[in-house]
Every structure is written in C-alpha cells, then in structure tokens.
VOGU-3710 file (C-alpha; in Angstrom, 3 decimals, decimal comma):
1> maaaskrsrs> -14,184/0,217/-10,015  -14,292/-2,489/-7,372  -12,181/-1,563/-4,398  -9,549/-4,136/-3,507  -7,680/-1,840/-1,176  -9,624/-0,865/1,919  -9,287/1,836/4,552  -6,217/1,386/6,753  -6,923/-0,423/9,944  -6,302/2,036/12,747
11> agiplvlisi> -9,760/1,273/14,007  -11,090/-1,124/11,401  -13,085/1,688/9,791  -13,454/1,618/6,007  -13,069/5,202/4,811  -16,660/5,437/3,634  -17,828/4,565/7,160  -15,790/7,177/9,034  -18,668/9,652/9,027  -22,185/8,373/8,462
21> iffvwfthlv> -23,193/11,953/7,593  -21,625/11,376/4,179  -24,030/8,601/3,207  -26,705/10,611/1,410  -24,111/12,790/-0,287  -22,054/9,775/-1,381  -25,097/7,926/-2,786  -25,837/10,923/-4,967  -22,160/11,121/-5,916  -21,967/7,583/-7,242
31> sgnktyivym> -25,284/7,586/-9,070  -24,552/10,925/-10,759  -21,009/10,182/-11,922  -20,657/10,697/-15,682  -17,020/11,705/-15,703  -14,687/10,000/-18,190  -10,957/9,941/-18,775  -10,252/10,351/-22,494  -6,865/9,266/-23,895  -5,642/11,139/-26,992
41> npdykpsvhp> -3,330/10,159/-29,833  -0,529/12,757/-30,009  -0,086/12,029/-33,736  -3,287/14,004/-34,313  -2,218/17,127/-32,443  -2,089/20,052/-34,901  1,066/22,135/-34,633  -1,047/25,264/-34,369  -1,868/24,347/-30,757  0,945/25,454/-28,409
51> tyahwysshl> -0,040/23,045/-25,605  -1,914/19,806/-25,173  -4,441/21,595/-22,988  -5,192/23,988/-25,864  -5,599/21,047/-28,236  -7,967/19,159/-25,885  -10,168/22,210/-25,490  -10,225/22,896/-29,209  -10,956/19,272/-30,049  -13,936/19,167/-27,688
61> aslsidparh> -15,275/22,373/-29,211  -14,906/20,886/-32,708  -17,120/18,000/-31,586  -19,761/20,412/-30,218  -18,842/19,518/-26,628  -18,454/22,725/-24,624  -15,022/22,612/-22,921  -16,007/25,356/-20,494  -18,741/23,111/-19,156  -17,241/19,644/-19,506
71> llysysdalh> -13,421/19,825/-19,334  -12,125/19,067/-15,804  -8,397/18,350/-16,197  -5,899/18,536/-19,036  -3,017/16,133/-18,445  0,364/16,506/-20,099  3,214/15,105/-17,984  1,601/11,861/-16,842  -0,363/11,080/-20,007  -1,896/12,585/-23,146
81> afaaasllpr> -5,455/12,742/-21,901  -8,144/14,831/-20,309  -10,982/14,303/-17,860  -14,432/15,438/-18,923  -17,538/15,611/-16,744  -21,286/15,426/-17,300  -20,907/13,588/-20,580  -24,103/12,305/-22,164  -24,405/9,097/-24,215  -24,304/11,108/-27,438
91> hlrilrrspa> -21,036/12,737/-26,305  -19,508/9,323/-25,743  -20,537/8,138/-29,202  -18,961/11,235/-30,782  -15,717/10,818/-28,818  -15,419/7,123/-29,630  -15,773/7,904/-33,351  -13,024/10,513/-33,259  -9,745/9,182/-34,760  -7,796/11,360/-32,292
101> vlhlhpdpli> -9,247/9,429/-29,333  -7,334/6,283/-28,381  -9,846/5,092/-25,804  -11,893/6,312/-22,845  -13,275/4,892/-19,632  -15,370/6,058/-16,669  -13,626/7,876/-13,839  -12,975/5,111/-11,271  -13,544/5,528/-7,542  -10,534/4,216/-5,616
111> rlhttrtpff> -10,166/3,548/-1,881  -7,491/4,349/0,586  -6,052/1,182/1,529  6,828/5,665/13,865  8,792/5,132/17,072  9,847/1,501/16,636  10,062/0,740/12,906  13,340/2,614/12,191  15,039/0,547/14,901  13,344/-2,653/13,690
121> lglspsspss> 14,617/-1,941/10,168  18,146/-1,218/11,362  18,038/2,520/10,613  20,235/4,324/13,147  21,642/7,373/11,345  22,816/8,903/14,608  25,290/6,052/15,055  28,786/6,886/13,738  29,028/3,398/12,248  25,671/3,503/10,476
131> pfraadaasg> 25,926/2,808/6,732  23,088/5,285/6,260  24,899/8,338/7,598  26,060/9,445/4,152  22,707/8,642/2,539  20,797/10,452/5,255  23,026/13,503/4,879  22,481/13,553/1,106  18,742/12,941/1,266  17,903/16,616/1,767
141> sviigvldtg> 17,741/16,866/-2,020  15,217/14,005/-2,326  11,517/14,922/-2,489  8,736/12,446/-1,694  5,314/13,154/-3,151  2,499/11,656/-1,083  -0,891/11,259/-2,772  -3,430/10,838/0,004  -5,950/12,772/2,124  -3,753/15,839/2,549
151> vwpespsfdd> -1,604/16,946/5,457  -1,876/18,467/8,945  1,024/20,925/8,690  1,168/21,711/12,411  2,231/18,153/13,235  5,642/18,030/14,945  6,612/15,453/12,307  6,910/18,312/9,827  9,321/20,437/11,827  12,071/21,817/9,581
161> aslppipsrw> 14,737/22,577/12,180  18,274/21,966/10,883  17,133/21,373/7,301  18,977/23,313/4,585  17,159/25,499/2,037  14,669/23,900/-0,334  16,326/22,425/-3,457  16,437/25,063/-6,186  15,050/22,629/-8,774  11,738/22,392/-6,897
171> rghceagvdf> 8,895/23,803/-9,003  5,954/23,134/-6,677  4,317/25,347/-4,104  1,747/25,408/-1,321  -1,783/26,286/-2,371  -4,003/28,493/-0,262  -7,379/27,071/0,726  -9,856/26,657/3,548  -7,919/26,858/6,828  -4,652/26,422/4,944
181> spslcnrkli> -2,194/29,253/4,390  0,881/28,815/2,164  2,921/30,093/5,111  2,244/26,762/6,877  4,725/25,069/4,550  8,418/25,109/5,410  11,688/23,413/4,512  10,243/19,979/5,424  6,742/20,306/3,979  7,674/22,086/0,756
191> garsfsrglf> 4,499/21,513/-1,249  0,784/21,047/-0,654  -1,961/20,914/-3,280  -5,507/19,554/-3,476  -7,453/18,082/-6,388  -11,217/17,793/-6,202  -12,715/18,477/-9,632  -13,390/14,789/-10,167  -14,985/14,597/-6,740  -17,276/17,577/-7,352
201> agsgapgkpp> -18,194/16,426/-10,866  -19,051/13,008/-9,484  -21,344/14,552/-6,883  -23,442/16,186/-9,580  -23,545/19,386/-7,541  -21,133/22,247/-6,882  -19,446/22,750/-3,547  -17,685/20,407/-1,194  -19,119/17,547/0,874  -19,890/18,367/4,499
211> qeydsprdrd> -17,138/18,292/7,108  -14,350/18,510/4,521  -11,585/21,077/4,072  -11,559/22,347/0,489  -7,792/22,671/0,727  -4,706/20,503/1,288  -5,566/20,262/5,006  -6,105/16,694/6,194  -9,328/16,071/8,073  -9,055/12,287/7,886
221> ghgthtasta> -5,548/11,747/9,342  -4,545/9,061/6,835  -2,417/11,400/4,704  -0,602/12,897/7,686  0,168/9,400/8,955  1,598/8,160/5,643  3,611/11,322/4,954  5,204/11,336/8,404  5,973/7,611/8,122  7,875/8,185/4,896
231> agapaanasl> 9,851/11,279/5,877  8,748/12,676/9,220  11,248/14,663/11,262  12,320/13,230/14,638  9,632/14,096/17,205  10,485/13,506/20,874  7,965/12,270/23,454  5,640/10,870/20,801  2,924/8,385/21,725  -0,715/7,531/21,328
241> lgyasgtarg> -2,152/8,390/24,714  0,890/6,814/26,377  1,286/3,827/24,059  4,450/3,343/21,943  6,175/6,278/23,602  9,532/7,449/22,296  10,935/9,537/19,457  8,889/9,156/16,293  10,754/9,558/13,016  10,157/8,761/9,393
251> mctacriaay> 12,306/6,541/7,232  14,081/9,461/5,580  14,246/12,268/8,133  16,044/14,764/5,884  13,841/14,168/2,835  11,323/16,798/1,791  7,575/16,135/1,599  5,077/17,335/-0,983  1,446/16,495/-0,155  -1,110/16,032/-2,931
261> kvcwasgcfg> -4,647/15,721/-1,589  -6,526/13,460/-3,996  -8,666/11,500/-1,519  -11,776/12,610/0,314  -14,299/11,011/2,641  -15,953/9,109/-0,212  -12,683/7,864/-1,678  -10,344/8,970/-4,440  -11,437/9,620/-8,017  -9,104/8,484/-10,770
271> sdilagidra> -9,246/11,873/-12,501  -8,040/13,587/-9,316  -5,298/10,978/-8,793  -4,042/11,465/-12,345  -4,059/15,225/-11,823  -1,997/14,767/-8,657  0,530/12,518/-10,415  0,675/14,870/-13,391  1,444/17,845/-11,153  3,888/15,909/-8,969
281> isdgvnvlsl> 5,920/14,984/-12,050  6,096/18,596/-13,202  6,836/19,801/-9,645  9,953/17,637/-9,509  9,397/14,849/-6,976  11,806/11,879/-6,830  9,515/9,372/-5,144  5,736/8,907/-5,262  3,888/7,167/-2,426  0,290/6,052/-2,980
291> slgggtapff> -1,405/4,176/-0,134  -4,542/3,574/-2,176  -5,819/1,323/-4,915  -8,832/0,009/-6,763  -9,762/-3,296/-8,275  -7,819/-5,118/-10,941  -8,075/-4,099/-14,593  -5,938/-4,135/-17,721  -3,167/-1,594/-17,291  -4,637/0,776/-19,896
301> rdtiavgafa> -7,772/1,083/-17,735  -5,836/1,380/-14,469  -5,354/5,087/-13,768  -2,646/4,489/-11,154  -0,727/2,182/-13,504  -0,910/4,720/-16,334  0,239/7,601/-14,140  2,967/5,491/-12,522  4,332/4,502/-15,938  4,923/8,161/-16,807
311> aaergifvac> 6,534/8,750/-13,414  8,860/5,755/-13,770  9,877/6,921/-17,238  10,927/10,239/-15,643  13,063/8,377/-13,083  10,530/8,617/-10,254  10,205/5,617/-7,928  6,538/4,709/-7,332  5,417/2,678/-4,302  1,821/1,565/-3,820
321> sagnsgpgwg> 0,001/-0,429/-1,162  -0,871/-4,006/-2,110  -4,364/-3,791/-0,585  -6,087/-4,946/2,581  -8,190/-7,745/1,095  -6,086/-10,665/2,331  -5,801/-13,484/2,835  -7,919/-13,959/-0,279  -6,228/-15,627/-3,242  -5,378/-13,161/-6,047
331> sitnaapwia> -6,560/-10,142/-4,035  -3,501/-8,030/-4,901  -3,937/-4,577/-6,445  -1,471/-2,130/-8,038  0,099/-5,039/-9,917  1,965/-3,222/-12,722  5,667/-4,207/-12,890  6,825/-0,564/-12,854  5,187/-0,144/-9,421  6,691/-1,355/-6,141
341> tvgaatidrd> 3,742/-3,259/-4,643  4,023/-3,468/-0,871  2,420/-5,927/1,552  2,251/-5,592/5,345  3,868/-7,374/8,273  4,168/-6,989/12,029  7,126/-5,540/13,924  8,594/-6,626/17,267  6,343/-4,346/19,306  2,965/-5,180/20,765
351> fpayvtldsg> 0,307/-3,816/23,109  -0,822/-6,788/25,204  -4,103/-6,920/27,046  -5,689/-9,772/28,953  -9,062/-11,456/29,432  -9,402/-13,309/32,745  -12,432/-15,573/33,286  -13,839/-16,601/36,657  -12,723/-20,122/35,747  -9,165/-18,860/36,176
361> drftgvslys> -8,307/-19,070/32,486  -6,447/-16,073/31,084  -6,163/-15,153/27,397  -3,763/-12,656/25,841  -4,905/-10,183/23,220  -4,129/-6,592/22,276  -5,582/-3,172/22,977  -4,791/0,545/22,872  -7,478/1,482/25,383  -6,158/4,366/27,482
371> gegmgetlvp> -9,004/5,245/29,836  -9,828/4,122/33,339  -9,462/0,358/33,740  -11,934/-2,171/35,106  -10,118/-2,853/38,353  -9,940/-6,375/39,746  -13,621/-7,220/40,078  -15,066/-9,807/37,705  -18,246/-8,644/35,967  -20,959/-10,567/34,074
381> lfydnrnnas> -20,020/-11,660/30,557  -22,530/-11,741/27,671  -22,568/-13,106/24,114  -25,680/-12,643/21,956  -25,598/-15,828/19,906  -29,012/-15,464/18,266  -27,807/-14,593/14,744  -24,827/-13,264/12,828  -25,824/-9,627/13,256  -26,089/-9,854/17,036
391> rmclsgtldp> -22,923/-11,931/17,284  -21,077/-9,122/15,509  -22,687/-6,461/17,715  -24,030/-4,501/14,779  -25,850/-1,294/15,572  -29,440/-1,902/16,651  -29,036/-5,630/17,289  -28,280/-5,605/21,026  -30,861/-5,167/23,785  -29,602/-2,691/26,441
401> vnikgrvvlc> -31,331/-4,786/29,080  -28,884/-7,607/28,370  -25,864/-5,313/27,959  -25,939/-2,957/30,924  -23,075/-3,517/33,360  -21,608/-6,390/31,354  -18,583/-7,228/29,246  -19,835/-8,235/25,789  -18,106/-10,602/23,375  -18,411/-9,555/19,717
411> drgvsarvek> -17,369/-11,430/16,613  -15,076/-9,457/14,333  -16,482/-8,535/10,937  -18,785/-6,287/8,851  -18,738/-3,189/11,079  -15,686/-1,304/12,296  -13,970/-2,764/15,327  -14,173/0,454/17,340  -17,788/0,951/16,307  -18,738/-2,321/17,981
421> gavirdsggv> -17,299/-0,940/21,197  -19,246/2,296/20,766  -22,468/0,295/20,328  -21,781/-1,573/23,562  -20,855/1,594/25,472  -23,995/3,401/24,304  -26,061/0,389/25,415  -24,639/0,498/28,936  -21,928/-2,147/28,585  -18,672/-1,773/30,515
431> gmilantaan> -16,270/-3,692/28,257  -15,814/-5,685/25,072  -13,959/-8,801/23,956  -13,454/-8,617/20,188  -12,967/-12,186/18,978  -11,589/-13,158/15,587  -13,326/-15,632/13,334  -11,777/-17,881/10,681  -11,457/-14,950/8,275  -8,842/-13,265/10,495
441> geelvadshl> -7,286/-16,240/12,256  -4,725/-15,171/14,841  -4,095/-11,698/13,398  -4,368/-9,074/16,139  -4,750/-5,371/15,369  -4,795/-2,985/18,326  -7,355/-0,162/18,511  -7,822/2,909/20,685  -11,263/1,893/21,912  -13,774/4,161/23,641
451> lpavavgkia> -14,341/1,601/26,429  -12,208/-1,165/27,955  -11,757/-3,676/25,129  -9,431/-6,528/24,211  -9,025/-8,116/20,773  -8,231/-11,860/20,805  -7,453/-14,404/18,083  -9,747/-17,148/16,838  -8,356/-19,861/19,113  -8,868/-17,800/22,271
461> gdkirkyiis> -12,176/-16,489/20,928  -13,539/-19,980/20,404  -12,587/-20,976/23,945  -14,247/-17,894/25,432  -17,386/-18,450/23,341  -17,564/-22,063/24,542  -17,095/-20,931/28,142  -19,938/-18,395/27,918  -22,349/-20,835/26,303  -21,590/-23,593/28,818
471> hqkpkavlrf> -21,837/-21,480/32,025  -24,976/-20,007/33,541  -23,252/-16,986/35,060  -20,029/-16,344/33,143  -17,805/-13,529/34,379  -14,635/-11,808/33,188  -12,323/-8,883/33,811  -10,089/-7,042/31,306  -6,577/-5,766/32,043  -4,085/-3,783/29,962
481> ggtvlgvrps> -0,340/-4,329/29,679  0,964/-1,180/27,958  3,786/-1,427/25,400  6,063/-4,465/25,017  9,164/-4,640/22,800  11,180/-7,565/21,481  8,128/-9,606/20,480  8,921/-13,007/18,949  8,306/-14,143/16,311  8,456/-11,114/14,080
491> pvvaafssrg> 7,885/-10,159/11,408  4,662/-12,042/10,650  2,702/-11,433/7,444  -0,549/-9,627/8,296  -3,684/-11,612/7,485  -5,274/-8,562/5,871  -2,349/-8,020/3,471  -3,515/-8,764/-0,090  -2,025/-11,793/-1,837  -0,983/-12,998/-5,231
501> pnpvtpeilk> -1,094/-14,476/-7,729  -1,111/-11,403/-9,940  -4,611/-11,266/-11,487  -3,523/-9,058/-14,413  -0,237/-10,694/-15,471  0,302/-13,961/-13,568  3,856/-14,189/-14,953  4,874/-11,215/-12,768  5,061/-12,150/-9,084  3,266/-9,767/-6,735
511> pdmigpgvni> 3,493/-8,386/-4,067  7,108/-7,335/-4,502  7,979/-7,183/-0,812  6,566/-6,604/2,655  7,351/-3,946/5,232  6,093/-2,799/8,646  2,338/-2,288/8,462  0,764/-3,385/11,771  0,303/-1,037/14,731  2,448/1,790/13,304
521> lagwsgsvgp> 2,779/5,078/15,210  2,990/8,264/13,101  1,602/11,803/12,841  -2,119/12,484/12,956  -4,683/15,130/12,112  -5,823/17,512/14,833  -9,317/17,417/13,375  -10,390/13,913/14,456  -9,875/11,501/17,314  -7,739/8,377/17,011
531> tgmpkdarrt> -10,719/6,197/16,043  -11,856/8,598/13,313  -15,396/8,419/14,699  -17,421/11,641/15,096  -18,239/10,749/18,712  -14,521/10,442/19,581  -13,680/13,801/21,208  -10,079/12,841/22,028  -7,259/14,591/20,180  -3,675/13,409/19,792
541> qfnimsgtsm> -0,686/14,413/17,675  0,107/10,784/16,843  -1,937/7,711/16,081  -1,351/3,984/15,689  -2,708/2,480/12,464  -2,460/-0,770/10,538  -2,725/-1,606/6,867  -0,731/-1,837/3,676  -1,279/1,927/3,680  1,294/1,972/6,491
551> scphisglaa> 3,810/-0,392/4,889  3,837/1,519/1,599  5,364/4,776/2,968  8,041/2,756/4,764  9,218/1,557/1,345  8,826/5,047/-0,136  11,124/6,475/2,532  13,657/3,678/2,132  13,648/4,166/-1,640  14,380/7,854/-1,063
561> llkaahqdws> 17,415/6,922/1,048  18,673/4,605/-1,690  18,103/7,360/-4,255  20,204/9,720/-2,141  22,990/7,148/-1,869  22,850/6,117/-5,549  21,609/9,100/-7,516  22,172/7,406/-10,876  20,006/4,384/-10,044  16,740/3,924/-11,926
571> paaiksalmt> 13,456/3,164/-10,125  13,819/-0,467/-11,273  17,335/-0,638/-9,835  16,124/0,657/-6,464  13,283/-1,861/-6,408  15,660/-4,659/-7,362  18,011/-3,748/-4,493  15,114/-3,821/-2,012  13,821/-7,142/-3,337  17,002/-9,181/-3,823
581> taysrdntgn> 18,271/-8,361/-0,330  14,952/-9,014/1,455  14,735/-11,808/4,032  12,249/-14,589/4,745  13,430/-15,681/8,221  11,988/-14,107/11,369  13,810/-13,136/14,576  13,560/-16,707/15,856  15,435/-18,024/12,817  12,364/-19,742/11,409
591> hvrdaaggla> 10,516/-19,116/8,176  8,304/-16,006/8,304  4,804/-17,034/9,344  1,414/-16,042/7,982  -0,983/-14,620/10,578  -3,936/-15,947/8,591  -3,236/-19,579/9,458  -0,086/-19,578/11,548  1,860/-21,621/9,004  4,897/-20,608/6,966
601> atslaygagh> 4,102/-17,778/4,557  4,874/-18,014/0,837  6,043/-15,583/-1,812  2,402/-15,035/-2,803  2,072/-13,317/0,588  5,458/-11,624/0,985  6,944/-11,492/-2,526  10,725/-11,360/-2,200  10,455/-11,082/1,594  10,760/-8,405/4,263
611> vdpqkalepg> 12,908/-5,416/3,326  16,398/-5,117/4,798  17,527/-1,532/4,093  21,105/-2,000/5,248  21,709/-4,812/2,763  19,758/-2,966/0,044  22,241/-0,124/0,274  24,914/-2,405/-1,258  23,125/-5,184/-3,178  26,076/-6,163/-5,386
621> liydittddy> 23,952/-6,826/-8,485  20,659/-5,405/-9,721  18,032/-6,288/-12,316  17,487/-3,081/-14,283  14,521/-2,368/-16,561  14,218/0,428/-19,134  11,093/2,106/-20,481  11,582/0,282/-23,779  11,609/-3,002/-21,834  8,262/-2,114/-20,266
631> iaflctlnyt> 6,845/-1,242/-23,696  8,026/-4,596/-25,079  6,320/-6,201/-22,076  3,066/-4,386/-22,888  3,297/-5,489/-26,512  3,563/-9,078/-25,266  0,188/-8,751/-23,499  -1,660/-8,512/-26,827  -3,141/-5,115/-26,041  -4,206/-3,060/-29,038
641> lphiqaiakr> -1,788/-0,393/-30,268  -4,091/2,441/-29,097  -4,204/0,911/-25,602  -0,404/0,657/-25,425  -0,028/4,140/-26,874  -2,325/5,514/-24,163  0,089/4,184/-21,525  3,394/4,846/-23,293  2,569/8,281/-24,804  4,421/7,404/-28,006
651> snfscsrrlk> 3,875/9,010/-31,407  3,912/6,881/-34,560  3,983/3,827/-32,345  4,344/0,189/-33,330  5,250/-2,958/-31,419  8,618/-3,483/-33,078  9,805/-5,546/-30,115  8,033/-8,137/-28,029  9,178/-10,433/-25,249  8,810/-14,196/-25,665
661> spgdlnypsf> 6,565/-14,136/-22,608  5,521/-11,535/-20,008  7,742/-13,498/-17,607  10,762/-12,599/-19,755  10,735/-9,061/-18,363  14,001/-8,501/-16,474  12,203/-8,735/-13,129  13,927/-9,562/-9,792  11,520/-12,455/-9,151  10,074/-15,369/-11,128
671> svifsgktkv> 6,516/-16,585/-11,622  6,427/-19,814/-13,594  3,120/-20,997/-15,054  2,789/-24,592/-16,238  -0,431/-24,864/-18,239  -1,902/-27,362/-20,688  0,903/-29,152/-22,474  3,502/-26,605/-21,352  5,977/-28,531/-19,218  9,017/-26,357/-19,965
681> vrygreltnv> 9,310/-22,617/-19,295  12,409/-20,597/-20,174  13,168/-17,077/-18,986  16,094/-14,783/-19,623  17,574/-12,245/-17,215  20,335/-9,627/-17,185  22,315/-8,568/-14,111  24,173/-5,274/-13,707  27,182/-5,035/-11,412  26,793/-2,168/-8,919
691> gaaglvyevs> 29,390/-3,582/-6,530  33,134/-3,911/-6,848  34,945/-4,916/-10,025  36,522/-8,338/-10,418  33,946/-10,344/-8,459  32,629/-13,774/-9,368  29,059/-14,877/-8,578  27,861/-18,478/-8,567  24,251/-19,571/-8,775  22,321/-21,836/-6,412
701> vggpatvgvs> 18,717/-22,943/-6,707  16,237/-24,377/-4,219  12,668/-25,570/-4,515  10,340/-28,534/-4,931  11,420/-31,886/-6,341  8,553/-31,610/-8,831  10,436/-28,944/-10,811  13,823/-29,239/-12,431  15,785/-25,993/-12,790  18,877/-25,332/-14,877
711> vkpsrlffkq> 20,747/-22,028/-15,147  23,208/-21,153/-17,908  25,828/-19,996/-17,276  26,096/-21,011/-13,635  28,989/-18,629/-12,975  29,253/-14,896/-13,760  32,485/-12,914/-13,683  32,039/-9,140/-13,556  35,270/-7,467/-14,615  33,959/-3,906/-14,325
721> vgqklkysvt> 31,500/-1,825/-12,352  28,383/-1,290/-14,447  29,009/-4,394/-16,562  25,916/-6,301/-17,672  25,809/-10,090/-18,025  22,924/-12,291/-19,115  21,784/-15,725/-18,048  18,920/-18,037/-18,908  16,937/-20,302/-16,636  14,868/-23,316/-17,664
731> fvsmrgasak> 12,074/-24,726/-15,495  10,797/-28,238/-16,193  7,697/-29,736/-14,589  8,915/-33,161/-13,467  5,795/-35,286/-13,729  7,882/-38,405/-13,326  9,638/-37,205/-10,163  9,764/-40,048/-7,648  10,132/-37,835/-4,560  6,565/-36,592/-4,789
741> ppprtgttaf> 3,465/-37,318/-6,869  2,767/-35,000/-9,826  1,282/-31,621/-8,856  -2,474/-31,346/-9,145  -4,169/-28,689/-11,267  -4,157/-25,281/-9,595  -1,473/-26,178/-7,063  1,492/-23,992/-6,226  5,053/-24,505/-5,046  7,904/-22,171/-4,225
751> gwltwsnkqh> 11,642/-21,909/-4,551  14,495/-19,452/-4,974  17,444/-18,604/-7,195  20,509/-16,893/-5,687  23,690/-15,444/-7,176  26,262/-15,201/-4,397  29,851/-14,770/-3,343  31,519/-13,914/-0,031  30,299/-10,316/-0,215  26,734/-10,548/-1,533
761> kvrspiaytw> 23,674/-12,739/-1,908  21,328/-11,684/-4,710  18,197/-13,729/-4,074  15,092/-14,043/-6,261  11,916/-15,892/-5,201  10,251/-18,335/-7,573  6,530/-19,130/-7,540  5,296/-22,151/-9,510  1,669/-22,605/-10,560  0,147/-25,587/-12,368
771> km> -2,913/-24,743/-14,478  -3,782/-27,973/-16,267
//
C-alpha cells in the first residue's frame, strides 16, 4: 500500500529512515511478504464451531492449508476475518474459490504519520469557572486506546497520583515482554499489548528486527508522545532541553490509557493493526487514536476503515491523522465518514532563531538547538550549488574541505532535516541554515539539531541564497531566541497537512477538522534522543514533534472529554459537535491562513475549521449517524454485496436501503460536485436537539455568487430535547450569474451553512467542485 501518511516531523525523519541498520532487514521484509487478510461470510459458519477462530482454523484445514503454519490472527470483534501468512499462489486460488470467502487482499504496510496546547484550546480545568470541570471529573471512566509504537511507562506523563481505581468494566491487561513487566502499568496506563505476527510473517524469518523491544515498550518515542498528548497526567517542569518549559498535560488528564503496539521500525502491518483494534474493542476502550495511515483504497480494502467501522458500531470514537503529504491536492488519507480525520495547524508558541549576514540583514527562523551557541563572530558561509543533491546536503555530496569551519546553507527536502545537520557536523561545519523551497513555502518546523542550525522560509531562503552567490566572501552568524508565546497569527494550517478533496468519496468533505500539530511538546521514550538518530546520545523525558500524528491525539483527548460530559452521545454526535463549533478565524480576526502559500486556507485544508472544545461541549444541535445510515451509504457506492458484508459483518445481507447520493449521508459538512450536465444537487439532513427545549434556529448561507443555495425549511423550532427535524438544501450552479464568469472545469469554491439563534451557531462548511 502506498503510504500517504509519513513519519511525524519532530526531526523530519520518515520512520523507515530512523535507523539505517534496518535497511537490509526491511528489504527482505517487503520482498518476502505473502500475508493476506481473508474476509469470511458468517452465513457459512457451521453451528458446530463454538467460535469464529475455531471455524477459521477448521476451514483452512478443509482446504488443505495447515492452520498451524499459516494462521496468524483470528479476528472476531472488529471483523469476520483472519490473517494468514506464507500463502502460495495455489492457496490463493483455493481461497478465492471458496464460497465462504467474501474477499481477500495482501497485508498492507502502513506508515506512522504538551505545555501550551491546553491553554491555546481553552482547557483550564483547575479554574472554578471552567466548563470542563464536571467533564474532567467524570472522565476517569473514559479509556483511550492508542495504536502506535508502544509506550514508555516510566514517563512522568503516566503518573497515576490522585486517580481512582480502574473502571471495573475494563477487560484488558498489561502483557509481559522484553524489558516490560506488567507491574509497570498503573491506574493511568491500564493496558499495554503488542502485536507483531504480521511483522514477523512479512520478514520471512522468525525473531524480531534488530534494536526493537519485542514487547509494548516504545523504542521509537512516537507512541509515548501521542498517548501523553491525548491523556497525559500533569507533569511539572517539563521541557525539551529548556524549550517550551512549563507543566505538560494531555487533553484529558483523568482519562485512562491503553497502549497497543502495532507499529515497528519498518512501519505498521494491516494485520497487526486489525489485531490491535479487535483487542481494543473487546478490552472496552471508549476512544481509539490512530496516528498512522496508508494510501487511499476502497473502504473494503482499507484495514483501518474496516476496523474503525466495527469500533464505531460499538460506540467507540475513532480519530485518525489526515496524513503529512500536503499541500498536495487529494493527498488525504483515512477518509471514511465514520472516522474523524484530523489535519494539523500551528499554535501561538514559537522558537525563534536568527540568521545575521555581514551585510547587516537579519532573517528570522526557528530552531530547538540547545547546545553551545556561535557567539557574536561572523563565520564564512557556504552553499554548494552544483546540483540538487549537494544543494540538499545529502550524505556523501559535500567536500569537507569546503565545509570545515563554515555555516552551510542546505535546501530542505529528500533527507531528514536533522540528518543534513549531522552531515555538516561530521564534515567539520559549525552551523547550518535550512532553507525551504517552493514545496514547503513559509512553513517552519523546529528541530533539536546536533549543531547550531536555523530553519527559514522560502522567502528568506531565496534572499540568503542570492546573497551567497553574489558575494565572494559571504559570512553569517546564528543566534537563538528560546521560547516565545502569543505568536500572531495563529493558528495557521501546516503546509505538510494532507488536503482534500476526498479521493475515495468526493461527496464527503475531508479532513473533518484541524487541531494543534506543529511543535508539540509531550512525553518521550528514554531509549532514543530527541532526533531519533542513532548518533544522538542525548536523552530527555519530553520531545517536541510536528505532524498530523500530533493533532490526532488532541482530538482523541477532546472526544474523551465530550464522552465523559455526554455519555449517551454516539461517535457521530461527538464528531458533529467538534465540527459545527470549529472556527476559521485566527487570533488576529482574519481568515485562517495556509502556510503553504500564505493565503487564506480553504475547507479542503481545514475541513470545518480549528476545534473549539469549549463550544463543542454545548453545540446546541448535532448531526447524528447510525450504523444503518453508514450501511446505506456503502450501498450507494456500488460496492458488491460481499465487499459491503466484509465491512458491515452482516448475515443474510442485502442493500434494502440506499441513499440518493453519497453526499446524502447526514454529515456535518457538504461537498457538492457539479459534473457533466448536473447543475442541480440536492441533499437532505437531519438535526437533533441536544440543547434546551423551545429554541428556534434560523438558517443563513454564504458562498460564491456562482452557486445558488436554497434551504427548506429556513426555520426550525425544537419543542423538546432530543427532537429530530429534517431539512433539505438545493445547490444550483449559476452559469448565468452576472457577478462572476462561469466556473471553469476542475475549479473549486467554498461557502457555509449555519443554523443559529442567540445561544448557538451550528456551522457547516460547503466545498463546491466543478468537473465538466
């Protein structure tokens, strides 16, 4: 599976590049992978078999496929399926001919995609007036399952002081393994498991890859960071080597954490992810957080979508990262409507650093360098402009003779940002200017470099490049400004955050929302340094990372708080509350900007907008969606019945109900596609009153003059709490509109639809696309 969601950007290191020692092992792993996920039709299960696992094993044996040799996992809670390894072509032919087999596909390899963010989000549970006091107090019964690289249990973020006993309904436990004792779990970290059968089967050889813990212990740091972001306990005096100092806390400090290690140095195998979801459902989690994702595929071939469907049906809220492949068009991943797909944005904190040239010009960038500075003396500045490889300071491209004693400018791209600095340091250089190119624009991501280094945007980078090329003896000095709060404007959509339109179902707008995902401080593994590089001998309890991997657990933690406050809300209701109360204006009062180009961002970048947890707590109205609604949606996609049955786990299934269009799903946002002769699109929606009784809501609509919008009725009167009222909305492409010329093929426009009164504003974004 193509990976659309990359390694989180603490140091710009894709996960597969963290340790070069994995290369040979990983090459063998990929080439030897013959593991498949096989979906079964429950109508064919003989009653003589007491469990699905018993049936899967017996069925394989009946086909002359030895289950003792081939069967990896038997799934039951997430899906009716099993994972089988080392299958030969003849095995696949036999399985495909079996009437009990719905379909099968190869085991996909999927990639992994704080002190300030609670304040930035308005979470102050210690304040007597905080609306979250009651929710925070009740959240001790809410359990967040984090599927990632495991957990470092000794992190202060997992302290269980003042937490009550573990909820009695909890059915999970902590598994013993290499350097991991069950006694390391407590009332905060109440579960820890690891899943690696898919990994080992893919490697074609028994045993674990080098430098890995065959246990829930987190060697990578990614899993510890995401888990502590979602529900870490307050940890005083937290910082990354002095940066971002303060008290680090997760979004839901009283929530419990269950860690499911499904990702390893080479990535995350779909069979292991499904096993983690399957076990998390049976263990009793309330929220699932997955900061990982693969490429786009039909939902029946998307292991995360299939597992998330089962979780949502059980009332479990599922949040996934949108991916780090932005700003590319249609780069979004985890696009199923039953998943909360989360993009990334900045917060109002930064780590400024400065480049001063001997011309007197000074440029502002960012850095987390914590070592000895350069002082005040200007030193020679060098830029190897011979070819792309040397411009990007790739390993082996720089001559130490030219580097020694100099600050080197490197173009961002291809190799990890911190690795460029390591190349310069090992060649005798004394500093680095990391300059963005057009691909990254003005997006700045801070890194804990191994030598003095400053990252600058494209505009500053171009000026510094021009200065170097035009001067015979260019010089520069780098200085570091520590931590700065109150940065304006914020939030800004991160350039790396993956974008819509939705490549699987364009009628469903994705991402759903954005949250804090740039330069986020949270817990870290004690096994690696902050850069994740083997040569980084530094150790720290906290690290600063960037990526949609960081924004996802923010939403997971907020969803847990909403679940604690509204225990009867469905996952769709929680997502609706987060979306319809989100905002699209930054702290300067202007439209949220896009770091990729500096212009106003659109709903293809931020979905409904940036989450506002205080407003989400009392949204007034919600768009709810049932499992039957999702099944009707799937039937509308023209999938085969076996494909839908593989997702929905239904016996004797038929598509008795279909929606008029995929866009007719009761979603909190709108994606309107005008194509061919289609000039009119009609959608229906249903709102549920979760506010006070006796309130009237009136509709307002905004958007381009090239689209006419009518809503019927335009006024809704909710007499009772829980009452449901429907409305319809008609969108007409106004080719004759005089305000603007007709839209060209492939163009987009944006608007909004809001139901409001004096108490609430229930806002839905609208994305228009013309495909003529």
